[in-house]
N, C-alpha and C positions, 0 to 999 in steps of 0.2 A: 232180277238184279243180283249181282254177286254180293256175297258177304266178304268181309276182309279175310276170314279164315279160308275162303275158297280159292284165293289167289295163290298160284305157285310162285309168282314174282310181282313186285311192285317197283315202279320206276318214277323218278322225277326227271323231267326233260326241260332243258333251256335251249331254245333255238333263237340265236341273235343274228340279225342281218343289218349291216350298216352300209349305206351308200354315200360316196364322196363325189362332189361335183367341183369342176374348175370354175364355174360361174353360178350365180344364184339361180335356184329354181323358184319360179314365181308361184306355181300351182302343181300339185300332183294328186291323182286319184288312184287308189290301190284296191286290189282284191286279193285276199290271202286264204290259202288252205293250210292252216296250222293247228287246228284243233283235232286231237286224236278221236277216232270214231269209237263208239260203243257197239260191240258186236257180241256174238254168242259166247266168246271166250275172252273178250277184252272190255274193260270198263274205263271210261274217262272219268276220273274222280275229281279233277279240278283243272281249270284252264283260265289263263288270263293273258291279255295282250296289252303291251305297252308300246306306245308310239311317241317318238320325239323328233322334231317338235310336233305338237298337236294343238289344234284350235277348234276341234269339232268332235262330235260323238262317233263312236265306232258302232256301226250297224251290223247285225248278224242275220243270216238267212240260211236255208237249206237248199242245196242245189238239186238238179235233176237226179243225181245219183245218190242222194241222201247224205252228202258230205256237208259239214258246217263250214260256211264261208263268212268272212268278215270283210266289211267295206269301210273305207275311211278316206278322207282327203286332208291335205295340208295346204292351206291357202295363204301362208305367210312365207316370205322369201327365206330360203335356207340353202346352205352349201353342204350340209351333212344331215342325214336322215336315217333313223334307226327303227327297227321293228323287233321287239323281243317277245317271244311266246314262251310262257311257262306252263307246264302241265304235270299232272300226276296220273298214272294209269296202273291198273291191276290186270294181270294176265293169268289165265288158267292154261293148262297144258293142251296142246293139240291132240286130237284123237289119233290113235294108231290105225292105219289102214293097210291091209294085206294087198299088195299090188296084184297078185294073181287072182284075187277074189273079185276084182272089179270087172265090169262087163267088157266085151270086146269093143274096141274103139269105134268100129263101124256101127255098133248098136247105139252108142252115144250119138254118133252122127245122125242116125235115122230119127232119134228122139228130138233132134233140133230141126230137122227138115219137116217133121210133122208133129209139132209140139202139142201134146195132149194134156198138159198140166200147166198151171200158171207159172211155176218155176222155170219150166223149159221155155215158155213163151217169153219170159223176162230175159232169159239168157240169150235168146236169139239175136238181140240187138248187138251183142258182142261178137258176132260172127262176121259182121260186115266191115268194110273199110272205115278208117277214121283218118283225121288229118295227117297223123304222123305214121300210121301203119296201113299200108296199101298191099293187099294180097297180090302175089304174082307167082309165076311158074317156078322161078328160081327158089323161092322160099318153100314151095311145095316139094320140089325136088330134094332140097336139103333135108326136109323133115322125113321124107319117104322111108329111109332106111330104118328109122325108129318105129315105123308103123306098118309092119308086114300084116298080111291078112290074118285076122282073128286074134291079134295080140291084145291082152288086157289093157284097158285105157290108161290106168295108172302106171303100169310097167312101161308102156310106150312113152309117156310123157317124162318119166324119170330118166329114161334112156336119152331122150332129146335134151333134157336139162344137163345131163352129164356130158354129152357131146359138146354143147355150147361152152360149158366150163372148160373143157379140155382143149378145144380147138380155137378159142378166141382169147386174146390176151387183154388183160385189164390195163388200159393205157389212157390216163386222163388227158394227155396231150394230143390224142389221135382224132378226137371228135368234139363237137359242140352240140347245143340243143337243136340246131337246124340240120345236122348231118343226116342225109337220107339212109334208109336201110340198105340200099344197093351199095353205098360206099362202105358201110360197116361190113357187109358181106365180102367186099373186095379186099378191104384192109385186114380183116380178121382181128380187129382191135376195137376197143371202145371202153365204155363205163357201164355201170349198172343199168342206167336208163336205156342204153343201146341194147344190152343183152335181154332186158325185159321186152322191149319192142320187137327184137328179133324172134324170141320164142312165141310171143303173141302172134306175130306175122306168120310164123310157120304153122301154128295151130289153126288160125283162121284160114290159111290157104288150103287146109284140108277140110274146112267146113266146121271146125270145132270152135266152141265159144271160149274166149279168153279176155280178161280185162287187166288193166294196168293198176298196180298198187304202189302208192307212195307212203313212206314212213321213215322209221329210224331203225338202226341196227346197233346193238350194243357191241362195241369192239373191245378186245382184250389186248393189253400191251404185251410186247415180247417178254419172255421169261426174264425175271430179274429187273425189269424196268418199271418205274412208277406209272400209274395211270395218269394221263394228261387230261386236264380239264379242257373241254372244247374239242377233243380229238375224235369224238364219235361223229357219225356221218348221217346226213340225209341219205335215204336208200330207196331203191326201187326193185320191185319184183312183180310177179303176176299171179293171177288166179285163173284156174280153168274149171269148167262146169261139167258135172256128171250127174245123171239122174240117180236119186237115192243118196248121193253124197253131198250135193250142192257144190259150193265153190271151194276148191282146194288150192292152197298156196304152193308156189315153187319159186326158188331163188337160183337162177342159172349162174349168177355171179359167183356164188359160193357152193353151188351144187348141193343144196339142202332143201328140205321142206320146212319152211319157217315155223318156229315154235315159240319158245320163251324169250328169244333174243331179238325178235322182229316186232316192232310196234307200228300198228297200222294207223295212218292219218287219213288217207282218202283213197278212193278208187274211181276209175273212169275208163274211157276207151283208150286213152294214151296220156302221155305227159301233159299235153296241152289242156286237158280237162282238169288237172289237179296240180298245176304249177304252184309251188309254195307262195310266191309273191309275184303278182302281175299288175302292171299299172302303166299309166301314161303321165308324162310331166312336160311342163312348158319351161324352156330355158335349160340351164345346167351345163352347157358346153360338153366337154368330155366327162365321163364318170367311171368310177371303179366301185367294187363291192367287196366286202369282207363278210364271211359267214362263219359262225361258231356254233357247234351243236354239242351239247353235253347231255349224256344219258347216264343217270346214276341209279344203280340198284339200291333200293332203300329197304327192301324186305324180301326174304326168300320164303319158301314154302313152310319153314318151321317157325318163322317169326310170328308172334301174336297168338300162338296156340298154347 
C-alpha cells in the first residue's frame, strides 16, 4: 500500500452521466465500471456512487479482469436518470525504460507462443480476437514497417504509436462505438477508443499481447484560459506485455507513454469489456445523454512533505 508521501500526484474525480427520455422508463438495470483500480503505482483512496432516482441497493463485484463493477436497478418510472461517481486516487511515477534495452520483439512473440511462466500464460489471452478487435492481414501489414527483424520490442511499439498519432486524425464526428476497425483504417479518423483498438489490433495481428485500458486524462486549458470544470475526458489507451517488464502503457491518441496524467479505471480485451455504463431499460422513447468529467489535481509530489 502506498503512503501519502509516496504519491507524485493526487486527484479528485467526478464523473457525472445523465440520461434524458421523451417517455417514462418503467425499469432499468445497469452495470458500471467507474471505480479506479489499485495497481502497482496507483491507489484508489476513496470511491462513491450516487444514483438518482434510486430505490434499491448498489451491489459490487469483481469481474474476470479484476475490475470493480457496480450493479443497480431503478424500478420506479422516470424521465431523467443520473449516475455520479466520485473518487480520489494517488499516483506514483511510471518507471523509465530504455527502448533499446528491451528484447527483440520476436523474442517476446516466442514467449507468448510457448509460455513458460504464469505471467506469460495470463498474457496469452490478450493475443486472440475479441468482440471489437479482430486480427487481420491489413492490420498486420500496417504494423509491419514498425517491426523489422530484430527491433527491440519497446522501440517498435513506440514507433507504431507515433505513426498512428501522425497518420490518423482525431475526429469525434467520424465514428461511434460500433464503427469497425476496417472503417477506421479507411477513414484514417476516429477518437481515442478507435486508436486504442487500432493499435491493439496491430499488435495482436503480429501475435503480441495487448489489452484495452479505460480511464481519465487530465487536460490542460490553452495558455491564458481558465480551467473549465467538467472539461476533462474519459479516455482510452492500451497496454502491451513483455517478459520481465509486464504490462506497459501506450497512448496513441497523444503519442505518449502514460504517466502521471493518466488515471486507470479498468482494463479488458476491448471497450465492450469495460464500458463505463451499460444497461437495459423498458420504455423511454427516444433518449439523449450528457456526460461531464472533472479531474482535479489536489496534491503534487511536494505536498504533505
